[in-house]
N, C-alpha and C positions, 0 to 999 in steps of 0.2 A: 728312762726305759730297763728291766729285768731280759737277761740276757733272751727267756723264754717270749717274755715279750717282742723282744726285735724281729723275734725267729717267726709269729705267727705273723705278722706284720711284711714282710718278706713277704712271705708263701699267701696274704694274698694279694701283694703287687706284684709276684710270679704267675700263681694262678688270673688271676683276673686278666692281666693282660693277653695271655691266654685267648681268655671267652674276649677281651675284644678286638683279639686280632679277626679273628676267626670267626666270629659273629655279628660280629659288631658292639656299638654304648649301644644305642637304644633297642637292640632283640636281647642284651644281655641283659635277667634279671637278674636283682639280687638270691632269690636264692637257688639261678645257677652261682655262684657266687660262691654260697652259704653249700651247697653240693662238696664242686671242687674241690672246699677247704676246711670240709668238715665241721664245719663252725654252726654256732649257731646262732640268730643277730643277736643278739646281749655279745657275742664275744665277736662277734664283727665291728658292731658301734662300740666296743672298746678304742677300736681303735679309725676307724673313719667314721665321721659324722652324718654323711653321703654313696649312695651313687659314684657322685658329681664327685667328692672328695678323694672316692680310691683313684674312681680316676685321673685327676694330678701327678698321685703320685705313677701310676702308672706310666703316664704320657713326661713324668721326670725320668724314670726307669730307662725307658726303654731310649730315650736322648743320650742317654750316657751309655746304656748299649753300640747305637747310631757307632753314635764320636767314636768307640772304643774298637769298631770295624773301620768306618772312613777315613777317620788320622788318623789309621798306621802305617808305620815306618814312616812315618812325614817328617823326622831325623834326617834318614838318604838322599831326600831331595833334596838336585844340590842350588835349586834359585826356585822365584816364586814361579810363574811359568809351571814348573818339571812338579809344584805340589798341589797348582791346575789339575794341569793332567793324573800325578798318584793319587788325586782324593776321587777323579771324576772317574776315575780303576774302580780305585775300594770303593763307591757307590751300586757301580753294576757288578762285578763283580764278585766282590767280598760281598757286599751285603743285600740285590737282588736276590744275584747269580748260587750266593750260600744260601737263602732262599732263611733268613734270619729270623723273620719273624711269619710263626704257620699261615695268614695273611696274607702275602703275602709284604709290605712296605704299609707300617704300620701306621706313616708322621699321611700319605696320602689317602690312604682307603677311610680317616677320621675326617681328613678334611673334608674330600668329597659327603660325609655320612653328617657331619655337621650346621656344613653351613650351612642357613636356615633353618635349621632347628637349635643350636645354641650359637646361638651370635661369642657372647662371652670365650666358650671352650673354643669354636672357629678362629677370632681371631685368635687366641694363643698360641693354635696353631700355625697361619697364616705368618706368625711375629717368624715361629722359627724357620720356616724359608727365607723372607726376608733377608734372616743377618746372615746361615746362608749366607744370600746375595752377594755381600756384606761383605763377606768374608772374601771373596773372591773378587770384587769389591779391592778391595783392602790389597790383596798380590797384585793384580796391577796394577796399580799406583807405589807399589814397593820395585815393578818390574820396569811400569817409568820412569824414577828413579835413576834403573840404575840402565836408561838406556835401551829397553831392550826392545821394546813395541814403540812402532807407526804410530807417527803424530799426527794426531787428533781424535783419537778413539775417543767413543765414550762407554766408559770401562760401565756404569749404570745397564747400562743398555745390551752388553757383552751377558754379562753378568747373571741378569735375568733372563736370556736366552739361554745360559748352562742350565741355570734352575729346572727352567720351564720344558730343559728337552730332557735332564734325568729324572723328572717327573712324568713328559711324557712316553720313555721305553718300564720303566715303573709300572701304570698297567695298561701296556702290551703285553710286555713281559709278562706279569698275572696271572697275565689274560690268554694267552698264547704255550710259556712254562717255553718259549724258543729260544733257544742260549742267542742264536746267530741274532736277538734285536739285537740283545748285550752290549756286544762284537761288531756291531755296526755301528749304535751309536760311537761308541768307542771311537771305531778307528773317524766317523767322522769327527769328531769332539777335540779330538786328538790335529784331525788337520785344519779343523777354525779356529784352534789357536796359536801354529804354528803361522798359518797364515799373518797371524796380529805383530808378528816377531818384527826387526825392524830391517 
């Protein structure tokens, strides 16, 4: 792809990410995307086959943005439990608190909107949440290997609880913009994780 073509594609993705974040996927029309990008239909379809195709590119871009925030400064965390605590803090204060996406948490919004509307897109988002939980599980297993945890813990249940709690904080924060939601969630999850230590 030419440099100009790549710039056009990036512009479509960036503008569509803003639109999907604020208006939702189904409330964003092709006309909205054309208006935001200044393209014709032919110009848009030169890069993407459909609105769903645009969404998949937007989703991938949103994941990379999310990763750059959520896993920031991870190398300075001395162990797996500290990595979990740092990740939680980054999600709450770096990602949600900084309102990285205009409409709040892009992934929670999309999951709520697309579940029951588009099974394939809903499953695609859900797979990301499952992957996040599995990452926490792998860090808990690493902590177990280092004899840092109490015995007989269910790592899958703990990891799912963390992800569910973060998603709950995301929805409550988006509806209130009350930063105490983020601080209290961070405090309670940190307390919870420290109770797991041997």
